[in-house]
C-alpha positions in Angstrom: 0.0 0.0 0.0 2.8 2.4 0.9 4.6 1.8 -2.4 1.3 2.3 -4.4 0.7 5.6 -2.6 4.3 6.8 -3.2 4.2 5.9 -6.9 0.8 7.5 -7.4 1.9 10.7 -5.7 5.0 10.8 -7.9 2.9 10.4 -11.1 0.4 13.1 -10.0 3.2 15.5 -9.3 4.9 14.8 -12.6 1.7 15.5 -14.4 1.2 18.8 -12.7 4.8 19.9 -13.3 4.4 18.9 -17.0 1.4 21.2 -17.3 3.6 24.1 -16.2 2.2 24.3 -12.6 4.4 26.0 -10.0 5.6 23.7 -7.2 6.2 25.6 -4.0 8.2 22.8 -2.6 11.2 23.9 -4.6 10.9 27.5 -3.5 12.6 27.3 -0.1 14.5 30.2 1.4 18.2 30.4 1.1 20.1 28.2 3.6 20.8 29.9 6.9 21.9 29.0 10.4 19.1 28.8 13.0 19.0 31.6 15.5 20.8 30.7 18.8 18.9 31.4 22.0 20.3 34.0 24.3 20.2 34.1 28.1 16.7 35.7 28.4 15.2 32.9 26.2 16.6 30.3 28.5 15.0 32.0 31.5 11.7 32.1 29.6 11.8 28.4 29.0 12.7 27.7 32.7 9.7 29.8 33.8 7.1 27.6 31.9 5.0 25.3 34.1 6.6 21.8 34.1 4.6 18.7 33.0 5.7 15.1 33.6 3.5 12.8 31.5 2.7 9.4 32.8 4.8 6.8 30.9 1.9 4.3 31.1 -0.5 6.9 29.7 1.9 7.8 26.9 2.3 4.1 25.9 -1.5 3.5 26.1 -1.9 6.4 23.7 0.8 5.1 21.4 3.2 7.9 22.2 6.5 6.0 22.3 9.3 8.5 21.5 9.7 10.1 24.9 12.4 7.7 26.1 13.7 6.4 22.8 14.4 2.8 21.9 13.3 0.5 19.1 9.7 1.7 19.0 10.9 5.3 18.6 13.1 4.5 15.6 10.6 5.5 12.9 10.1 8.9 14.6 13.8 9.4 15.0 14.4 8.8 11.3 11.6 11.2 10.5 13.1 13.7 12.9 16.5 13.5 11.2 15.0 14.0 7.7 12.9 16.9 8.8 15.8 18.7 10.6 18.1 18.3 7.6 15.6 19.7 5.2 14.4 22.5 7.4 17.9 23.6 8.2 19.0 23.5 4.6 16.2 25.8 3.7 16.2 28.0 6.7 12.7 26.9 7.7 11.4 27.0 11.3 7.7 26.4 11.1 6.3 22.9 10.3 2.6 22.0 10.0 1.5 18.4 10.3 -1.9 17.7 8.7 -3.9 15.0 6.9 -6.6 14.8 4.2 -9.3 13.6 6.7 -9.8 12.7 10.3 -8.4 9.5 11.9 -5.1 9.4 10.1 -3.0 9.7 13.3 -1.5 13.1 12.6 -1.7 14.2 16.3 0.0 11.1 17.5 2.8 11.5 15.0 3.2 15.2 15.8 3.5 14.4 19.5 6.0 11.6 18.9 8.0 13.8 16.6 8.1 16.5 19.3 9.4 14.1 21.9 12.0 12.7 19.5 13.3 16.2 18.7 13.4 17.0 22.4 15.7 14.1 23.1 18.4 16.1 21.3 19.4 18.3 24.2 20.4 21.2 21.9 17.1 21.3 20.1 14.3 23.4 21.6 11.0 22.6 19.8 7.5 24.0 20.5 4.4 22.0 19.6 1.2 24.0 19.1 -2.4 22.7 19.0 -3.8 24.2 15.8 -6.6 21.7 15.3 -9.0 24.0 17.1 -12.2 22.3 16.2 -11.2 18.9 17.5 -8.1 19.3 19.8 -6.5 16.0 20.8 -3.0 16.6 22.0 -4.1 17.2 25.6 -6.1 13.9 25.5 -3.0 12.1 24.3 -1.2 13.5 27.4 -4.2 12.7 29.7 -4.8 16.4 30.4 -8.5 17.0 31.0 -8.7 20.7 31.7 -6.5 23.8 32.0 -4.4 24.7 28.9 -6.1 26.8 26.2 -3.5 28.2 23.9 -6.3 29.7 21.7 -6.5 32.4 24.3 -2.9 33.4 23.5 -3.7 33.6 19.8 -6.7 35.7 20.5 -4.5 38.2 22.4 -6.1 37.6 25.8 -3.2 35.8 27.4 0.6 35.3 27.2 2.1 32.0 26.0 3.6 31.5 29.5 0.1 31.6 31.0 -0.9 28.3 29.3 2.2 26.7 27.9 3.6 23.5 29.5 7.3 22.4 29.5 8.3 18.7 29.3 11.9 18.4 30.4 14.1 21.4 29.8 13.5 21.9 26.1 10.0 21.0 24.9 7.2 23.5 25.2 3.5 22.5 24.5 0.7 24.9 23.6 -2.5 22.9 24.1 -6.3 23.3 24.0 -8.6 21.2 26.1 -11.8 22.4 24.5 -12.9 23.4 20.9 -12.8 27.0 19.7 -15.5 28.8 17.9 -14.7 30.2 14.4 -11.1 28.8 14.3 -10.3 29.8 10.7 -11.1 33.5 11.6 -8.9 33.3 14.6 -6.0 31.7 12.7 -6.2 34.3 10.0 -6.4 37.2 12.4 -3.6 39.8 12.7 -3.3 38.9 16.4 -2.3 35.3 15.6 0.5 36.4 13.3 1.8 38.8 15.9 1.5 36.2 18.6 3.7 33.7 16.7 6.3 36.4 16.1 6.2 37.2 19.8 6.6 33.6 20.8 9.6 33.2 18.5 11.2 36.4 19.8 10.9 35.4 23.5 11.6 31.7 23.3 13.7 31.4 20.2 12.7 27.8 19.4 14.6 25.8 16.8 11.3 24.9 15.2 7.6 25.2 15.9 5.3 22.2 15.0 1.6 22.9 14.4 -0.8 20.0 14.7 -3.4 21.2 12.3 -6.9 20.3 11.2 -7.6 17.9 8.3 -7.4 19.7 5.0 -10.6 18.3 3.5 -12.9 19.0 6.3 -12.4 22.8 6.8 -10.4 25.7 5.6 -8.5 26.0 8.9 -5.2 24.5 7.7 -5.3 26.4 4.4 -5.6 29.6 6.5 -2.6 28.5 8.6 -0.5 27.7 5.6 0.3 31.4 5.2 2.1 31.3 8.5 4.2 28.1 8.1 7.3 27.3 6.0 6.4 23.7 5.2 3.8 21.0 5.8 3.9 17.3 6.2 0.9 15.2 5.1 -0.2 12.1 7.1 -2.1 9.4 5.2 -3.7 6.3 6.6 -3.1 2.9 4.9 -6.4 1.4 3.5 -8.3 4.5 4.5 -6.9 7.6 2.7 -7.3 7.5 -1.0 -4.8 8.6 -3.6 -7.3 11.2 -4.8 -7.6 12.6 -1.3 -3.8 12.9 -1.0 -3.5 14.5 -4.4 -6.2 17.1 -3.6 -4.7 17.8 -0.2 -1.2 18.3 -1.8 -2.5 20.5 -4.6 -4.2 22.8 -2.1 -1.2 23.1 0.2 1.4 23.4 -2.6 -0.3 26.6 -3.7 0.3 28.1 -0.3 3.4 26.6 1.2 6.2 24.0 0.7 5.0 20.4 0.9 7.8 18.4 2.5 6.4 14.9 2.0 3.9 12.3 3.0 3.9 10.0 6.0 2.0 6.7 5.4 0.6 5.6 8.8 -1.2 2.6 10.2 0.5 -0.2 8.4 2.4 -3.1 9.9 5.7 -4.5 8.9 8.6 -6.1 10.7 12.3 -5.6 10.3 14.0 -8.9 11.4 17.3 -7.8 9.9 17.3 -5.1 12.6 16.1 -7.3 15.3 12.8 -5.7 16.0 9.5 -4.7 14.4 8.0 -1.2 14.2 4.8 -2.2 16.1 1.8 -0.4 14.8 4.0 1.0 12.1 4.9 4.3 10.5 6.2 4.6 6.9 7.7 7.8 5.6 7.1 8.8 2.0 10.6 9.8 1.1 9.9 11.0 -2.5 10.4 14.6 -1.4 11.7 14.4 2.1 15.3 15.5 1.7 
C-alpha cells in the first residue's frame, strides 16, 4: 500500500509539473543558520509550568518517542530527515496535517516533538492548531486547563498556558474546541503572537498539529504562517485522490515536505525488531 501511494503521488506531481504548474516545494528560502537562544530565552523556558506525562499513559496512547528505543526508531528517522531539510532551507515552522480525520497526525506530531526534544540542543514548540477537535491534551491525559487559543486571541501570554516537558520541549495545548477557528487563525493577532513567541523563546522549530485539510479551511488559513507542511495518510483509509487534492491545495500556499504513510504493519527482522503499529515515511520529497 505504501509503495502504491508513493508511486501514485509521484505520477500526479509529474503530471502537474508537466502542465507548467508551479511547485512551491522547490521555493525554499536560502540556507541559513538557526538563531541561537540568548540568556533571556533560557530564562523564559525555565519559567514555563513543568509537565511530567505518565509513561503508562503515553504508551497507552501510542506515544513512544519520549524515552527512545526500538519503537521510537521510525520517529527518530523522521526527525533527522525533517531537521536536515528545514535547516538547509532556513525553515522553522512545520505544519502536520492529513486529508481527513483519523489518520493519526496528532500522535505523529507528539511523537516527533518528543523525538526532537531528546536532542538536548534542540528546543521545539508543539502547538495545537486543530482548534475544532483538539486532541494533544487527550494524548497526554490532560482533561482541563491549557487553552492556547486564548494566547492567539490576544487575551493571554504564552507563559500563562504553555507547559514544559523536560528542559527543552514546550507545549501549547487546547482542552476544548474553539468557535470560528479559521477566523482566529487568519487574524492579525495570531500572526503577531507567533512572532512574539519566537522572539521570546527562540525555538529551533515550531510544530503545528493542524486540522484535516478536506474538512475545513483552517489548515489552508494556517498555511500562510508556516514554512512547510507534512501530510499524514492512513493505509487502506486515505485514497490517492484525497492525497492529491490535499497536496494540490497546500502546494499553492506553502512548501509540501512529503507524505507519511501511517497505520501499516511491517517487521524488520534484519534489525532485530518490528516497528509495532508502524509508520512509513514517504521519502519521495523528504530530503
